[in-house]
C-alpha positions in Angstrom: 36.5 18.0 -7.6 33.7 19.5 -8.7 31.4 17.8 -7.0 33.4 17.8 -3.3 33.1 21.6 -4.1 29.0 21.4 -4.9 28.5 19.0 -1.8 30.4 21.1 0.6 28.8 24.5 -0.5 25.3 23.4 -2.1 24.4 24.4 -5.2 22.6 27.4 -4.1 26.3 29.2 -3.6 28.3 27.7 -6.7 28.7 28.8 -9.9 29.4 27.3 -13.2 32.6 30.0 -12.9 33.5 28.8 -9.6 33.5 25.1 -10.6 35.6 25.8 -13.5 37.9 27.1 -11.2 38.2 24.5 -9.1 38.4 22.1 -11.6 41.8 24.4 -13.2 39.7 24.7 -16.1 37.9 27.8 -18.3 34.0 28.4 -17.9 33.3 27.7 -21.6 35.4 24.2 -21.2 33.4 23.0 -18.8 30.1 24.6 -21.0 31.4 21.7 -23.7 30.3 19.0 -21.2 27.0 20.4 -19.6 25.0 22.9 -21.0 24.2 24.7 -17.7 25.1 24.6 -14.3 22.2 22.7 -13.5 23.1 19.8 -16.2 25.9 19.6 -14.5 24.3 19.6 -10.7 21.8 17.0 -11.9 24.6 14.6 -13.1 26.2 14.5 -10.1 23.4 13.9 -8.2 22.9 11.0 -10.3 26.4 10.0 -9.7 25.6 10.2 -5.8 22.4 8.0 -6.1 24.3 5.4 -7.8 26.6 5.2 -5.1 24.2 5.2 -2.8 22.4 2.4 -4.1 25.0 0.2 -4.8 26.8 0.4 -1.6 22.8 -0.6 -0.3 23.1 -3.2 -3.1 26.2 -4.5 -1.7 24.7 -4.7 2.1 21.6 -7.1 0.7 23.7 -9.2 -1.2 25.8 -9.9 1.7 23.2 -11.3 3.7 23.1 -14.7 3.3 19.7 -15.5 3.5 17.0 -14.6 1.1 14.6 -13.1 3.5 13.0 -9.7 2.6 12.3 -8.7 6.0 15.9 -9.2 7.5 17.2 -7.2 3.9 14.8 -4.2 4.7 15.9 -3.6 8.2 19.4 -4.3 6.9 19.3 -1.5 4.4 17.7 0.6 7.0 20.6 0.9 9.4 22.6 0.7 5.9 21.3 3.7 4.9 21.6 5.5 7.8 25.3 4.8 8.1 25.8 6.1 4.7 24.2 9.4 5.3 26.0 9.9 8.5 29.4 9.1 7.0 28.7 11.2 3.8 26.5 14.0 5.1 27.2 16.6 2.5 26.3 14.0 -0.5 23.0 13.0 1.4 22.1 16.9 1.9 22.6 17.7 -2.3 20.2 14.6 -3.1 18.0 14.1 -0.2 18.4 16.7 2.7 18.0 20.9 2.2 19.1 21.1 -1.3 17.6 18.7 -2.9 14.1 19.4 -2.8 13.5 23.0 -4.6 15.8 22.0 -7.9 14.2 18.7 -7.9 10.5 19.8 -8.5 12.7 21.1 -11.8 14.5 17.6 -11.9 14.5 15.9 -15.4 13.3 12.7 -16.6 17.2 11.2 -16.2 17.4 12.4 -12.7 13.9 11.1 -11.6 15.1 7.8 -12.9 18.1 7.7 -11.1 16.4 8.6 -7.8 14.1 6.1 -8.6 16.8 3.5 -9.2 17.8 4.3 -5.4 14.1 4.2 -4.5 13.0 0.9 -6.2 15.5 -0.8 -3.7 13.1 -0.3 -1.2 9.9 -0.5 -3.3 10.8 -4.3 -4.2 11.8 -5.0 -1.0 8.5 -4.1 0.5 6.9 -5.5 -2.5 8.5 -8.8 -1.6 7.5 -8.8 1.9 4.1 -8.0 0.6 4.1 -11.1 -1.7 5.7 -13.5 0.5 4.0 -12.3 4.5 2.0 -9.5 3.8 1.3 -7.1 6.8 -1.4 -5.2 7.7 -2.8 -2.3 5.2 -6.0 -0.2 5.0 -9.0 -0.7 3.4 -8.6 0.8 -0.2 -12.0 2.8 0.2 -11.0 4.0 3.6 -8.0 6.4 1.4 -8.8 9.7 0.2 -9.4 9.7 -3.5 -6.5 12.2 -4.0 -4.4 9.8 -2.1 -5.4 6.6 -4.3 -5.1 8.9 -7.8 -1.7 9.3 -6.3 -0.4 6.2 -5.9 -2.0 4.9 -8.7 -0.1 7.1 -10.9 3.0 6.2 -9.0 2.3 2.4 -9.3 1.9 2.9 -13.1 5.1 5.4 -13.7 7.4 3.3 -12.1 5.2 -0.3 -12.3 5.7 -1.0 -8.6 3.3 -4.3 -8.0 2.0 -3.4 -5.0 -2.0 -2.4 -4.8 -2.6 1.1 -3.5 -3.3 0.2 0.3 -0.1 -1.5 0.3 1.8 1.3 -1.2 -0.1 4.1 0.7 2.3 1.9 3.4 5.1 1.8 1.6 5.0 5.5 1.3 4.3 6.0 4.9 7.2 3.7 6.3 9.8 5.3 3.8 8.3 8.8 4.7 9.2 8.1 8.6 12.7 6.2 8.1 13.6 9.0 5.8 13.0 11.8 7.9 14.6 10.2 11.2 17.7 9.3 8.7 17.3 12.8 7.5 17.3 14.7 10.9 19.9 13.2 12.2 22.8 12.8 9.4 22.1 16.4 9.0 22.1 17.3 12.7 19.0 18.7 13.4 18.6 15.7 16.1 21.9 16.8 18.1 20.3 20.1 20.1 18.6 16.8 22.0 20.2 13.9 21.3 24.1 14.0 20.8 24.4 10.4 19.5 20.7 9.2 17.9 21.5 5.5 17.8 19.2 4.6 20.6 16.2 6.7 18.7 16.8 4.9 15.1 16.6 1.7 16.6 13.1 2.5 18.2 11.5 4.4 15.4 12.8 1.3 13.3 11.3 -1.2 15.5 8.6 0.2 15.0 8.4 0.4 11.5 9.1 -3.1 12.0 5.7 -3.6 13.9 4.0 -1.5 11.1 5.2 -4.4 8.5 4.5 -7.0 11.0 8.2 -8.2 11.2 8.7 -7.4 14.4 10.1 -11.0 15.3 12.7 -10.2 12.5 13.8 -6.8 14.6 13.8 -9.0 17.8 16.0 -11.7 16.9 18.8 -9.0 15.1 19.2 -7.3 19.1 21.8 -8.7 21.3 19.8 -8.5 24.2 17.0 -10.7 22.3 19.0 -13.6 22.0 
């Protein structure tokens, strides 16, 4: 009940007292389980990250062949479907309600978000290991970007060189961006149905990663 209340109204409009009222409890009773409103919100976010990650893992595990290119494309589509079907939850963890508060997120919440992000990173890493993909010369990257990518690689033990990690972040930002705008209704002014636009963006990402053949093979018109 608290999760439904939060995802529909947004954390900025919710207090512990309001949450307690929705749950049929008193505010002091809620504080026995969570020391603050932010701690409760973070717990709900961790739960949603886990649910979303579990959904994507199930999609990947259902694919007969262990091919990272196929799994990557399938997980991109699965993430979009989940976001469209759960716009409030998506908004709470990766949408307009997430960023301002995630800067103060604790280690536990960052680890929960990475448990989800590591799925994408793992597929990109496997793709790099088995097939490789075009990447910039490391010397062409801004030193500040290299430093940040190196820190990311070390903190989360991502098995990618910085040039490949730069491509991974680029692809994630682009994929997340189009899914976020679509799921949260920001494309509706121009595109009432974002299916074709998303597929074009996914195809472009496949080109960036050198896996266009797998995208084409997945389209009925290409057979």
